[in-house]
Backbone bond lengths (Angstrom), bond angles and torsions (degrees), N, CA, C in turn:
res aa  C-N    CA-C-N  psi(-1)  N-CA   C-N-CA  omega(-1)  CA-C   N-CA-C  phi
1 M - - - 1.500 - - 1.528 109.69 -
2 P 1.354 116.58 54.03 1.464 119.88 -173.12 1.529 115.77 -59.33
3 G 1.328 118.11 -32.82 1.459 120.38 -174.45 1.528 114.83 -91.42
4 R 1.307 117.15 -3.53 1.471 121.91 -173.65 1.532 112.77 -78.22
5 E 1.333 115.83 143.78 1.461 120.67 175.77 1.537 107.32 -104.04
6 L 1.344 113.90 125.81 1.476 119.54 -179.67 1.476 109.72 -78.89
7 R 1.348 113.82 142.71 1.478 122.28 168.92 1.508 107.56 -97.82
8 I 1.326 117.00 110.88 1.474 122.18 -175.86 1.493 108.71 -118.43
9 G 1.341 115.24 125.44 1.435 123.77 173.91 1.492 112.56 -100.05
10 V 1.309 117.42 155.35 1.461 121.52 -179.38 1.529 108.85 -120.24
11 A 1.306 117.00 122.38 1.447 121.32 175.69 1.532 109.40 -101.92
12 G 1.281 116.90 118.22 1.469 122.57 -174.99 1.528 109.45 107.46
13 A 1.333 116.06 119.05 1.460 122.41 -177.98 1.497 111.03 -114.96
14 G 1.316 118.28 31.30 1.433 121.92 176.34 1.515 112.27 -81.82
15 H 1.337 115.79 -154.13 1.497 119.65 -178.02 1.507 110.40 -59.05
16 F 1.327 120.05 -54.03 1.478 120.30 -179.19 1.514 113.61 -74.09
17 G 1.381 114.45 -35.45 1.468 114.52 178.80 1.494 112.93 -61.41
18 R 1.302 118.37 -35.59 1.458 120.55 176.00 1.505 113.22 -60.07
19 F 1.347 114.84 -44.98 1.459 118.89 178.75 1.500 111.43 -65.09
20 H 1.303 117.97 -40.41 1.485 121.93 175.11 1.503 112.54 -57.50
21 A 1.360 116.41 -46.68 1.461 120.23 -179.03 1.525 110.22 -62.13
22 L 1.336 117.34 -41.34 1.468 120.32 -178.95 1.553 110.77 -65.78
23 K 1.352 115.99 -36.99 1.480 120.34 179.95 1.514 110.17 -70.01
24 V 1.335 117.63 -40.01 1.472 120.09 176.77 1.503 108.65 -60.61
25 A 1.321 116.96 -49.09 1.464 121.54 -176.63 1.538 111.99 -61.43
26 A 1.288 117.20 -29.68 1.489 121.52 -178.88 1.541 112.40 -91.57
27 G 1.327 115.75 -7.21 1.473 116.88 -176.34 1.524 115.85 -70.22
28 E 1.346 115.49 150.95 1.442 118.47 -175.62 1.542 112.24 -80.76
29 R 1.319 116.24 -19.65 1.497 119.68 -171.52 1.507 110.78 -118.27
30 A 1.325 117.97 13.66 1.483 121.75 -178.29 1.498 111.41 -147.85
31 R 1.292 114.72 159.87 1.481 120.95 169.89 1.546 108.32 -132.33
32 L 1.310 112.83 150.03 1.476 118.04 -176.93 1.553 110.14 -75.47
33 S 1.293 116.35 113.97 1.461 117.40 -179.83 1.523 114.78 -83.97
34 G 1.351 115.81 -15.80 1.458 120.16 178.00 1.485 112.97 161.21
35 V 1.335 115.46 168.01 1.470 123.43 178.95 1.545 107.73 -128.53
36 H 1.279 114.92 131.70 1.506 121.26 176.57 1.499 110.67 -122.01
37 D 1.340 114.36 141.99 1.461 120.79 174.87 1.500 108.66 -153.54
38 R 1.302 118.29 152.99 1.464 121.18 178.63 1.519 110.37 -69.73
39 D 1.360 117.00 -15.83 1.441 122.18 173.03 1.558 107.82 -104.66
40 P 1.306 118.84 100.25 1.454 120.63 -174.20 1.496 115.40 -57.46
41 S 1.355 115.45 -32.92 1.466 116.38 178.88 1.538 113.42 -68.50
42 R 1.318 115.69 -35.27 1.462 120.04 177.35 1.516 110.53 -70.81
43 A 1.344 116.53 -37.21 1.474 119.33 176.28 1.528 110.77 -64.67
44 A 1.314 117.30 -39.22 1.457 122.08 178.24 1.500 112.03 -64.10
45 A 1.335 116.52 -42.14 1.492 120.10 -179.90 1.517 112.96 -64.83
46 V 1.345 117.73 -41.36 1.421 121.49 -179.66 1.531 110.20 -72.36
47 A 1.313 115.87 -43.08 1.476 121.80 176.23 1.532 111.44 -55.98
48 R 1.317 116.22 -46.16 1.466 120.50 179.68 1.509 110.38 -61.50
49 E 1.323 116.87 -44.64 1.489 120.69 179.27 1.485 112.66 -63.05
50 A 1.322 116.13 -39.24 1.486 119.89 -176.09 1.536 111.94 -87.56
51 G 1.297 117.95 -12.64 1.452 119.93 178.09 1.489 114.25 86.41
52 G 1.307 119.89 35.91 1.454 122.67 177.46 1.502 109.85 -139.34
53 P 1.349 117.84 175.84 1.447 119.38 -177.47 1.534 111.75 -87.29
54 A 1.322 114.85 155.82 1.476 120.74 170.47 1.512 106.40 -90.85
55 L 1.310 117.02 130.02 1.495 121.10 -174.19 1.511 110.69 -133.23
56 G 1.350 115.19 155.39 1.420 120.47 167.45 1.527 110.22 -70.47
57 W 1.348 114.92 167.85 1.455 119.35 -173.54 1.557 111.91 -63.46
58 A 1.314 118.87 -46.04 1.445 122.71 177.24 1.533 111.84 -61.03
59 A 1.333 115.83 -42.88 1.455 119.03 179.75 1.516 112.28 -68.12
60 L 1.318 116.60 -34.04 1.513 121.10 176.57 1.536 108.63 -61.88
61 L 1.338 117.41 -48.21 1.462 120.28 -179.01 1.550 109.46 -62.04
62 D 1.303 118.08 -39.80 1.492 119.82 179.60 1.502 112.10 -65.24
63 A 1.350 117.02 -32.10 1.457 121.17 -174.07 1.525 113.66 -91.02
64 S 1.365 118.84 1.02 1.424 122.57 -169.32 1.534 114.69 -123.26
65 D 1.300 114.88 149.97 1.526 121.10 168.35 1.539 108.47 -93.42
66 A 1.300 117.77 -27.87 1.470 123.31 -177.55 1.530 107.86 -145.38
67 V 1.347 115.09 155.26 1.447 121.01 -179.42 1.530 110.99 -131.94
68 V 1.304 117.50 134.59 1.478 123.99 170.61 1.541 107.21 -91.23
69 V 1.310 117.21 120.92 1.480 119.02 178.07 1.570 107.49 -100.58
70 A 1.311 113.69 107.34 1.463 121.03 -178.94 1.543 109.85 -124.87
71 T 1.331 114.56 34.63 1.450 120.64 178.17 1.529 109.68 -85.25
72 P 1.354 119.22 175.46 1.479 120.10 179.50 1.536 109.92 -54.74
73 A 1.319 117.21 151.45 1.454 125.34 -172.51 1.531 112.92 -54.15
74 E 1.312 116.22 -38.51 1.457 118.31 -174.47 1.556 112.56 -72.71
75 T 1.318 116.46 -10.43 1.479 119.87 179.90 1.557 110.83 -104.06
76 H 1.336 118.61 -0.77 1.466 119.23 -176.97 1.503 113.79 -55.50
77 F 1.326 117.23 -43.90 1.459 119.02 -178.09 1.489 113.46 -64.30
78 V 1.325 117.87 -51.23 1.425 120.87 -174.75 1.527 111.22 -64.94
79 M 1.337 118.14 -34.96 1.472 120.80 179.72 1.533 110.55 -73.77
80 A 1.327 116.55 -45.66 1.498 120.54 -178.73 1.535 108.09 -66.62
81 D 1.295 117.60 -41.35 1.490 121.88 178.97 1.518 111.46 -56.83
82 A 1.346 114.20 -47.31 1.479 119.69 -179.21 1.520 112.03 -63.64
83 A 1.330 113.82 -41.66 1.485 118.76 -178.94 1.537 109.98 -64.73
84 L 1.332 117.06 -44.51 1.485 120.83 -179.03 1.538 109.11 -64.25
85 R 1.304 116.61 -42.17 1.473 119.16 -178.73 1.532 111.61 -67.29
86 A 1.365 115.58 -21.52 1.434 119.15 175.58 1.533 110.91 -86.41
87 G 1.316 115.29 2.90 1.496 117.73 179.27 1.515 115.46 83.09
88 R 1.347 117.26 21.30 1.428 121.34 -178.70 1.488 110.82 -104.07
89 H 1.322 117.88 141.00 1.467 123.66 171.76 1.505 108.60 -69.49
90 V 1.323 117.22 148.35 1.449 120.60 -173.40 1.560 112.79 -130.86
91 L 1.310 115.77 134.74 1.448 124.61 164.02 1.479 106.13 -113.18
92 V 1.361 117.60 109.06 1.463 122.10 -177.38 1.499 110.79 -107.62
93 E 1.324 115.64 132.71 1.477 118.46 178.75 1.523 112.34 -62.42
94 K 1.314 117.65 160.64 1.428 119.78 176.23 1.488 110.64 -74.98
95 P 1.373 120.85 150.00 1.472 125.60 -9.09 1.572 109.67 -73.96
96 I 1.308 114.38 157.12 1.469 119.47 -178.28 1.513 111.71 -56.99
97 A 1.311 118.32 -36.93 1.446 124.99 -178.40 1.508 109.73 -162.00
98 A 1.321 116.62 -174.84 1.450 122.18 -178.96 1.503 112.79 -91.02
99 T 1.336 117.27 -26.61 1.454 124.25 -178.78 1.507 111.98 -133.46
100 L 1.319 116.35 160.03 1.485 121.42 177.51 1.569 110.82 -66.81
101 A 1.306 115.74 -32.33 1.477 118.16 179.10 1.552 109.26 -67.23
102 E 1.328 117.31 -40.00 1.449 118.92 175.50 1.503 111.91 -66.44
103 A 1.300 119.13 -40.40 1.485 122.75 178.64 1.499 109.66 -61.05
104 A 1.357 116.05 -44.53 1.473 118.67 179.12 1.525 112.89 -64.81
105 A 1.321 116.47 -38.46 1.465 121.96 -179.72 1.545 108.63 -64.35
106 L 1.302 118.54 -42.14 1.455 120.78 176.95 1.551 113.65 -61.68
107 G 1.324 112.95 -44.81 1.481 118.62 179.33 1.539 110.56 -63.57
108 E 1.297 117.81 -42.98 1.487 119.87 179.87 1.521 111.83 -68.63
109 L 1.289 117.28 -37.23 1.499 121.86 176.13 1.514 111.93 -62.85
110 A 1.344 115.38 -47.10 1.473 119.10 178.70 1.542 110.84 -61.08
111 A 1.319 116.38 -45.90 1.450 120.45 -179.58 1.513 111.52 -61.45
112 A 1.328 116.57 -44.93 1.465 121.52 -179.66 1.527 112.98 -61.87
113 R 1.359 115.96 -33.69 1.461 120.20 -175.96 1.564 109.34 -93.32
114 G 1.313 119.16 -6.32 1.436 121.28 -178.07 1.539 112.46 69.47
115 L 1.352 115.65 36.41 1.463 121.12 -177.61 1.542 110.43 -110.07
116 V 1.288 114.59 154.28 1.471 121.68 174.20 1.503 110.54 -80.32
117 L 1.331 117.61 127.72 1.440 124.15 173.84 1.524 107.37 -125.62
118 Q 1.299 114.41 108.51 1.476 120.95 -176.90 1.529 108.53 -116.96
119 V 1.391 115.30 140.47 1.447 119.99 -177.37 1.523 109.07 -109.13
120 G 1.324 116.09 137.99 1.423 122.91 -169.95 1.546 116.31 -79.02
121 H 1.263 118.85 54.38 1.487 120.96 172.07 1.502 107.97 -85.50
122 L 1.324 115.59 91.06 1.443 123.51 -165.64 1.562 113.98 -62.82
123 L 1.366 116.39 -31.52 1.450 117.93 -175.61 1.546 113.10 -62.02
124 R 1.332 116.03 -24.88 1.454 118.79 -179.62 1.514 113.73 -63.16
125 Y 1.341 115.13 -20.61 1.469 120.85 -177.91 1.551 111.20 -104.30
126 S 1.349 116.75 11.01 1.445 119.17 -175.32 1.521 111.10 -91.93
127 A 1.316 114.86 158.86 1.446 122.69 175.82 1.524 111.85 -62.33
128 E 1.368 115.87 -35.17 1.469 119.19 -177.98 1.524 110.25 -67.76
129 H 1.297 118.89 -41.18 1.499 120.07 177.46 1.465 109.73 -61.30
130 Q 1.313 119.96 -43.34 1.435 122.14 178.13 1.522 113.07 -60.84
131 A 1.338 116.85 -40.84 1.450 121.32 177.64 1.521 112.34 -66.07
132 I 1.315 116.73 -41.58 1.465 120.10 -179.46 1.498 110.68 -69.03
133 S 1.318 119.78 -49.10 1.478 122.05 -173.08 1.531 110.27 -70.72
134 A 1.357 117.99 -20.59 1.462 117.74 176.07 1.520 113.40 -77.50
135 R 1.360 116.75 -16.45 1.487 119.00 -175.73 1.565 114.07 -116.20
136 M 1.314 118.07 -21.21 1.433 119.92 -178.24 1.545 108.64 -124.66
137 H 1.338 114.59 108.97 1.443 120.08 -173.69 1.508 114.83 -106.43
138 R 1.342 116.86 -22.80 1.497 120.40 -179.21 1.511 110.72 -134.01
139 P 1.352 116.58 65.00 1.470 117.84 -176.74 1.493 112.20 -60.47
140 L 1.276 119.06 141.41 1.463 126.45 174.35 1.543 109.99 -100.31
141 Y 1.319 116.33 -35.17 1.490 120.10 179.87 1.530 107.24 -143.61
142 L 1.319 115.50 138.77 1.455 122.28 172.13 1.520 111.05 -131.71
143 E 1.271 115.77 141.13 1.493 122.69 176.68 1.522 109.25 -129.91
144 C 1.324 115.20 119.43 1.470 120.92 -175.97 1.547 108.97 -118.02
145 V 1.316 116.43 134.43 1.457 120.01 175.55 1.573 107.37 -128.02
146 R 1.279 117.23 126.62 1.457 122.87 178.29 1.573 107.82 -137.64
147 I 1.316 114.72 100.54 1.452 119.51 -179.84 1.524 111.39 -126.30
148 A 1.337 115.09 152.01 1.477 118.51 -175.78 1.528 107.69 -158.33
149 P 1.345 117.08 158.24 1.456 120.73 175.26 1.521 111.79 -66.34
150 F 1.308 117.73 160.73 1.493 120.35 -176.84 1.483 111.76 -72.14
151 K 1.346 114.70 137.69 1.470 124.07 171.38 1.468 107.13 -139.39
152 P 1.369 117.45 138.45 1.492 118.79 -178.15 1.523 112.97 -60.85
153 R 1.382 115.91 -29.53 1.457 119.32 179.82 1.530 111.35 -59.77
154 G 1.312 118.30 132.52 1.463 122.44 177.43 1.516 114.01 94.36
155 T 1.334 117.77 -9.25 1.463 118.74 -175.76 1.555 113.64 -79.90
156 D 1.350 114.17 7.71 1.492 115.71 171.53 1.499 112.83 -73.86
157 V 1.367 115.62 -11.39 1.444 121.49 178.18 1.546 106.49 -132.83
158 S 1.335 115.20 168.01 1.452 119.28 177.01 1.538 112.29 -67.44
159 V 1.358 117.34 167.89 1.420 121.19 176.03 1.550 111.73 -64.42
160 I 1.313 115.38 -17.56 1.443 119.19 178.11 1.536 111.36 -64.67
161 L 1.363 113.96 -52.01 1.453 120.90 -179.85 1.586 111.33 -79.02
162 D 1.292 116.75 -22.36 1.417 121.13 179.61 1.516 113.32 -79.15
163 L 1.332 117.52 -51.36 1.453 122.50 -174.29 1.541 114.95 -119.29
164 M 1.368 114.38 -48.93 1.458 118.94 -172.32 1.555 110.91 -60.38
165 I 1.324 118.73 -32.73 1.441 120.90 -175.14 1.502 112.48 -60.41
166 H 1.343 117.98 -25.29 1.477 119.76 174.36 1.474 110.94 -61.73
167 D 1.321 117.95 -49.07 1.439 121.11 -179.52 1.575 113.00 -74.08
168 L 1.303 115.40 -31.97 1.491 117.11 173.68 1.524 108.74 -59.40
169 D 1.321 118.26 -46.62 1.446 120.35 -178.89 1.529 111.56 -63.52
170 L 1.343 116.97 -40.72 1.467 120.41 179.84 1.506 110.18 -65.32
171 V 1.319 117.74 -43.37 1.462 121.73 175.68 1.529 111.83 -59.11
172 L 1.287 116.61 -44.49 1.479 121.87 -179.62 1.536 110.65 -64.25
173 A 1.309 116.84 -33.31 1.440 121.71 178.80 1.548 111.69 -70.89
174 L 1.330 115.69 -26.71 1.466 121.79 -178.71 1.556 112.53 -91.83
175 V 1.312 115.64 -25.37 1.478 118.59 -175.31 1.527 108.39 -110.54
176 D 1.275 115.88 114.38 1.498 120.84 -177.88 1.482 109.27 -92.23
177 S 1.367 117.03 71.66 1.463 120.47 -178.93 1.500 108.46 -162.87
178 P 1.345 118.80 147.77 1.443 122.06 177.14 1.574 110.35 -65.92
179 I 1.350 114.02 154.75 1.495 118.65 175.23 1.533 107.70 -79.69
180 E 1.335 114.62 131.11 1.477 121.49 179.36 1.528 111.57 -94.74
181 S 1.332 116.99 -38.65 1.449 117.53 -179.98 1.517 110.56 -161.50
182 V 1.354 115.63 157.76 1.450 120.21 -178.73 1.526 108.15 -136.21
183 D 1.294 118.82 133.82 1.470 123.31 174.91 1.511 107.00 -127.38
184 A 1.343 115.77 117.42 1.482 119.00 -171.78 1.523 110.55 -138.26
185 V 1.334 114.40 151.53 1.461 124.44 173.66 1.513 108.65 -134.92
186 G 1.358 114.94 155.38 1.464 119.01 176.50 1.490 110.89 -177.15
187 A 1.307 116.50 173.06 1.465 120.34 -177.44 1.507 112.97 -158.21
188 P 1.322 118.01 144.94 1.441 120.11 171.70 1.544 108.92 -79.79
189 V 1.318 118.08 139.59 1.460 120.51 179.21 1.533 108.76 -129.55
190 A 1.302 118.45 -49.89 1.466 120.00 -176.18 1.529 112.91 -111.97
191 S 1.339 118.57 -2.40 1.429 121.93 179.58 1.535 108.39 -142.80
192 V 1.284 117.67 178.34 1.479 121.57 -176.69 1.562 110.57 -78.15
193 H 1.339 117.73 -16.53 1.441 122.49 176.86 1.516 110.42 -102.44
194 E 1.380 116.17 168.22 1.457 120.20 177.84 1.536 111.13 -59.05
195 D 1.300 117.12 129.86 1.489 122.58 176.72 1.518 112.11 -104.77
196 I 1.303 117.23 -17.02 1.453 120.50 177.09 1.551 107.18 -133.90
197 A 1.313 115.96 144.24 1.453 119.16 -177.06 1.505 110.94 -155.74
198 N 1.335 115.28 148.07 1.456 120.04 173.33 1.525 105.85 -137.60
199 A 1.313 115.86 136.78 1.492 121.50 -179.41 1.488 109.64 -134.44
200 R 1.310 114.98 137.11 1.524 122.25 171.33 1.509 106.57 -112.54
201 V 1.319 114.91 116.07 1.480 122.86 -175.40 1.501 108.75 -111.75
202 R 1.355 114.34 122.71 1.461 117.54 178.57 1.536 107.63 -109.82
203 F 1.313 116.42 134.57 1.434 123.79 -179.62 1.519 112.55 -98.66
204 A 1.307 115.92 159.14 1.461 119.80 -177.87 1.522 113.28 -64.38
205 N 1.338 117.72 -24.13 1.477 119.77 -178.62 1.509 111.55 -86.80
206 G 1.362 118.67 4.29 1.449 122.55 179.14 1.519 115.71 98.49
207 C 1.348 117.77 -9.79 1.450 119.96 179.45 1.579 108.75 -71.67
208 V 1.327 115.10 150.22 1.435 122.62 178.47 1.488 109.98 -130.06
209 A 1.360 115.51 136.67 1.485 119.36 177.35 1.534 107.85 -125.43
210 T 1.305 117.14 133.72 1.468 122.99 172.81 1.508 107.05 -112.33
211 I 1.342 116.04 125.30 1.455 121.21 -175.47 1.516 110.62 -128.07
212 T 1.323 116.65 124.53 1.469 122.24 177.51 1.510 110.54 -116.99
213 A 1.360 115.93 134.45 1.456 120.73 179.23 1.512 108.13 -135.65
214 S 1.327 117.28 139.77 1.472 121.06 178.02 1.543 108.46 -149.64
215 R 1.302 115.28 139.47 1.463 118.43 174.34 1.558 109.38 -121.38
216 I 1.342 116.88 27.54 1.436 121.83 175.26 1.512 110.99 -132.01
217 S 1.344 115.31 32.85 1.495 119.82 -179.35 1.553 109.93 -93.76
218 L 1.311 114.80 168.09 1.455 119.22 179.58 1.520 112.21 -87.00
219 K 1.317 116.27 -14.61 1.492 120.37 -176.72 1.502 107.72 -138.18
220 T 1.359 114.93 164.06 1.427 121.08 172.78 1.521 110.39 -99.68
221 E 1.299 114.22 129.08 1.512 121.01 179.44 1.466 109.05 -143.11
222 R 1.324 116.19 129.59 1.486 122.67 175.28 1.526 106.61 -134.28
223 K 1.359 112.85 106.48 1.484 118.13 -179.26 1.528 110.94 -134.98
224 M 1.315 115.91 157.65 1.449 121.70 174.36 1.526 109.61 -143.92
225 R 1.317 114.81 138.47 1.473 121.04 173.87 1.483 107.70 -124.02
226 L 1.332 117.50 139.88 1.418 122.78 -176.89 1.550 108.04 -140.81
227 F 1.351 116.63 144.66 1.438 117.47 169.65 1.527 110.14 -142.14
228 S 1.287 113.74 155.80 1.467 121.13 179.49 1.540 107.09 -162.08
229 Q 1.324 117.31 -175.45 1.430 119.80 174.95 1.534 112.84 -63.68
230 E 1.357 115.40 -18.00 1.468 121.19 177.55 1.483 112.04 -77.36
231 G 1.339 118.91 -22.70 1.459 119.79 177.70 1.529 110.59 145.22
232 Y 1.367 112.41 -167.75 1.464 119.29 -179.71 1.534 108.38 -115.08
233 M 1.358 117.87 137.04 1.436 121.64 -178.61 1.546 109.58 -130.87
234 S 1.337 114.26 136.35 1.462 121.74 173.96 1.538 108.84 -123.21
235 V 1.317 115.20 130.46 1.508 119.36 -175.71 1.522 106.25 -126.93
236 D 1.295 114.66 130.10 1.472 123.37 171.91 1.520 107.99 -112.99
237 F 1.338 116.78 101.98 1.446 121.48 -174.94 1.550 112.30 -68.47
238 T 1.340 115.08 -32.05 1.475 117.81 179.08 1.518 112.14 -70.13
239 A 1.311 116.58 -41.26 1.488 121.51 179.29 1.501 112.45 -83.53
240 R 1.352 116.34 -5.45 1.458 122.72 -176.99 1.530 110.92 51.53
241 K 1.379 114.43 56.56 1.461 119.46 -176.04 1.504 107.74 -140.82
242 L 1.343 116.03 140.57 1.481 122.65 177.10 1.532 107.16 -132.51
243 M 1.365 112.58 138.44 1.476 119.63 174.91 1.505 108.37 -126.75
244 M 1.341 118.08 132.39 1.460 120.67 176.92 1.510 110.20 -131.89
245 I 1.299 115.16 132.62 1.487 123.78 175.52 1.570 106.68 -108.82
246 G 1.295 115.58 117.70 1.494 118.81 179.08 1.509 108.52 -158.26
247 R 1.341 115.54 -151.44 1.468 120.44 -176.62 1.499 113.15 -118.46
248 E 1.314 116.92 -6.66 1.506 117.74 -168.99 1.519 111.43 -108.94
249 R 1.340 121.00 -28.27 1.468 120.17 -173.37 1.513 109.72 -125.75
250 G 1.363 116.25 157.57 1.420 122.43 169.54 1.539 115.33 88.73
251 L 1.317 115.33 -167.39 1.423 123.99 -174.76 1.550 109.79 -87.59
252 P 1.318 117.00 144.70 1.462 121.44 179.06 1.561 110.35 -62.33
253 I 1.310 115.30 142.60 1.467 122.03 174.30 1.505 109.19 -105.26
254 P 1.339 118.85 111.86 1.446 118.71 -176.54 1.501 114.06 -59.76
255 G 1.343 116.38 140.35 1.459 122.10 177.39 1.494 116.29 79.70
256 T 1.363 118.22 9.55 1.446 120.35 179.86 1.512 113.43 -105.44
257 G 1.310 117.61 2.23 1.465 118.64 178.13 1.540 112.60 70.28
258 G 1.345 116.82 36.56 1.442 120.61 177.63 1.517 116.18 108.57
259 G 1.345 117.02 3.13 1.439 120.65 179.18 1.524 112.52 -69.17
260 R 1.315 117.95 145.70 1.456 123.32 179.48 1.560 109.43 -128.98
261 I 1.319 114.43 151.38 1.484 119.76 175.17 1.474 110.66 -124.43
262 E 1.304 114.16 133.74 1.517 120.91 178.16 1.511 107.98 -123.90
263 E 1.313 116.56 132.52 1.433 120.59 174.97 1.521 109.15 -117.58
264 V 1.298 118.94 128.61 1.456 125.45 -175.45 1.484 110.42 -124.38
265 T 1.331 117.71 133.46 1.415 121.38 173.82 1.553 108.32 -126.17
266 W 1.316 118.03 157.39 1.475 118.64 176.02 1.528 108.96 -141.63
267 K 1.282 113.74 151.70 1.462 120.31 179.17 1.498 108.34 -73.43
268 E 1.322 116.19 166.19 1.420 121.53 177.36 1.557 110.33 -56.08
269 H 1.338 115.16 127.48 1.460 119.06 -175.61 1.506 109.42 -118.38
270 D 1.332 118.45 134.66 1.452 121.84 -175.29 1.524 107.78 -89.60
271 A 1.341 114.18 87.67 1.434 120.36 -176.21 1.548 110.82 -67.66
272 L 1.314 116.70 -30.00 1.502 118.65 179.52 1.503 110.97 -69.18
273 A 1.342 115.69 -39.71 1.475 118.46 176.39 1.553 110.99 -64.64
274 A 1.347 115.65 -36.84 1.476 120.12 176.30 1.523 110.07 -64.44
275 E 1.317 116.32 -42.32 1.456 121.35 177.79 1.543 111.36 -58.45
276 H 1.306 116.70 -46.00 1.451 122.11 178.45 1.547 111.41 -66.24
277 A 1.272 117.22 -39.18 1.500 121.24 177.94 1.531 109.89 -62.76
278 A 1.344 114.02 -39.38 1.493 118.88 179.54 1.508 108.99 -68.12
279 F 1.323 118.27 -38.10 1.490 121.55 178.86 1.478 110.65 -63.28
280 A 1.341 118.29 -44.37 1.448 121.79 178.42 1.506 111.66 -64.22
281 A 1.331 115.49 -41.51 1.505 121.65 -179.45 1.522 110.19 -62.19
282 A 1.345 116.69 -40.28 1.433 121.12 -177.81 1.517 110.65 -65.39
283 I 1.346 116.12 -39.71 1.473 121.38 179.38 1.532 111.17 -74.83
284 L 1.329 119.35 -50.65 1.422 122.51 -172.26 1.514 115.62 -82.86
285 D 1.299 116.38 -31.90 1.468 122.67 -173.84 1.557 112.59 -109.36
286 G 1.330 116.60 -11.86 1.458 118.83 -175.36 1.521 112.73 74.32
287 A 1.366 116.06 23.03 1.476 120.40 178.84 1.566 109.62 -65.93
288 P 1.343 115.88 150.25 1.489 117.50 177.00 1.533 111.35 -58.85
289 V 1.285 115.33 146.69 1.496 120.73 177.94 1.557 106.29 -89.17
290 L 1.288 117.58 114.29 1.460 122.47 -176.30 1.487 110.71 -62.13
291 V 1.325 117.82 -49.51 1.458 119.54 -178.01 1.542 106.62 -116.29
292 D 1.318 117.00 88.88 1.457 124.06 -175.27 1.514 109.70 -90.96
293 A 1.345 116.14 -168.97 1.479 122.52 -176.58 1.543 108.43 -65.25
294 V 1.332 118.80 -37.48 1.425 121.40 -179.09 1.542 111.30 -64.11
295 A 1.344 115.93 -45.74 1.435 120.90 176.50 1.541 111.53 -64.06
296 G 1.308 117.40 -39.58 1.459 120.93 177.44 1.522 112.41 -65.01
297 A 1.316 114.81 -40.03 1.490 121.11 177.72 1.537 110.14 -66.67
298 R 1.294 118.11 -39.70 1.464 120.43 178.94 1.484 111.88 -64.33
299 A 1.355 117.82 -41.44 1.470 119.89 177.07 1.547 110.18 -66.26
300 L 1.332 117.70 -38.74 1.459 122.92 -179.59 1.538 108.17 -66.63
301 S 1.337 118.55 -41.34 1.438 122.08 179.28 1.523 110.49 -61.15
302 A 1.319 118.56 -42.88 1.438 122.48 178.92 1.529 110.28 -64.54
303 A 1.345 117.54 -41.65 1.443 122.85 179.72 1.532 110.38 -63.11
304 L 1.312 115.89 -44.52 1.457 120.74 179.59 1.540 110.21 -64.35
305 A 1.338 118.13 -39.14 1.453 122.59 176.31 1.528 111.39 -60.52
306 V 1.320 114.96 -42.84 1.478 120.05 176.14 1.511 110.69 -61.76
307 G 1.366 116.59 -42.28 1.477 120.73 178.04 1.494 113.01 -63.98
308 E 1.317 117.95 -38.61 1.446 121.65 -179.58 1.520 110.65 -68.82
309 S 1.324 117.59 -43.44 1.474 124.65 175.39 1.523 111.13 -59.18
310 M 1.343 113.56 -43.09 1.454 118.50 -177.92 1.527 110.23 -66.93
311 A 1.289 116.22 -41.12 1.507 119.18 177.86 1.521 110.96 -61.11
312 A 1.319 117.90 -40.76 1.458 122.13 177.41 1.540 110.72 -63.45
313 S 1.326 115.09 -44.51 1.483 119.49 178.30 1.536 109.79 -62.45
314 R 1.324 114.97 -42.34 1.465 119.63 -176.86 1.567 109.61 -63.08
315 A 1.327 116.45 -42.68 1.491 121.89 178.90 1.573 109.60 -58.46
316 K 1.336 115.33 -41.33 1.454 117.55 179.16 1.522 110.43 -66.16
317 A 1.360 114.78 -41.13 1.492 118.62 -178.09 1.491 112.00 -65.44
318 I 1.328 117.78 -36.89 1.411 122.01 179.74 1.539 110.46 -69.72
319 A 1.347 114.64 -40.57 1.448 119.37 -179.89 1.557 111.16 -63.41
320 S 1.333 114.97 -32.94 1.441 119.21 -177.77 1.581 113.08 -88.79
321 G 1.325 114.85 -5.36 1.444 118.65 -177.51 1.512 115.38 88.00
322 L 1.304 116.59 1.04 1.488 120.68 -178.29 1.525 110.14 -69.00
323 L 1.364 116.16 -36.25 1.423 122.16 175.55 1.551 109.21 -119.86
324 L 1.330 115.95 149.07 1.474 120.77 178.31 1.537 109.07 -90.70
């Protein structure tokens, strides 16, 4: 269906929903069919800015070929399920659902109906992911740090599902092996859910990943370090810069017996626009879905495993008096 224009509606007019509505409105292969939110005034404001109508949920489904679900995380399943049952393609923000059973049900429903179900793990569409995956194919160790100042948005879930899940998904995309064990700690500080967390994830193939996430820091920092037999890599997502020391790429390093260093930078890349273009291509052209229900469920499974390990660690800390 190369010449067809998709009618895409956006459910959720919060921070991410607004961005989704603007991207749909600016897309070359889609038009914004409407914006829905449980707060009608917020839906009206975003719809007015994006150039579409504010609609009720039933009306949005009637007016759309596909729906972006950008509502609070606990409603992802019920909204995506309703849209799929109405015969609409779905792009659901991360996490795909609250439980693995819900994630599996959505995947099975989409497959049975022949519909596209894409999960919004944005980093998969980023220039940095492309740069990393092109150079590091067999990581042995990964270290991820994602910290940011406190914002009330996102505190309806723990920092695991709010921030850490981005790096969990990226790590899972780079490591082709099942998770063998998870050891995690964390604590709530400014909200009722964990605001800081650290997880050590060991894979069956021997790879280890250490992931830190915080939403109560004084600065924003997003970095990743990786090493393998291929070399050592350092990535600064904020500065959009990558450095790799190895033997295959870059300039020779004197005195290292053949070591080379490569520095890569990239301009600001609109990953959300790329995500929307991929969604349209999957629907209109039958292109493969990069982040499908299986990938979304794998990231959710890892996040839940981190949460379970964190709860066990917290119980021990409370029993010992380390935490109140």
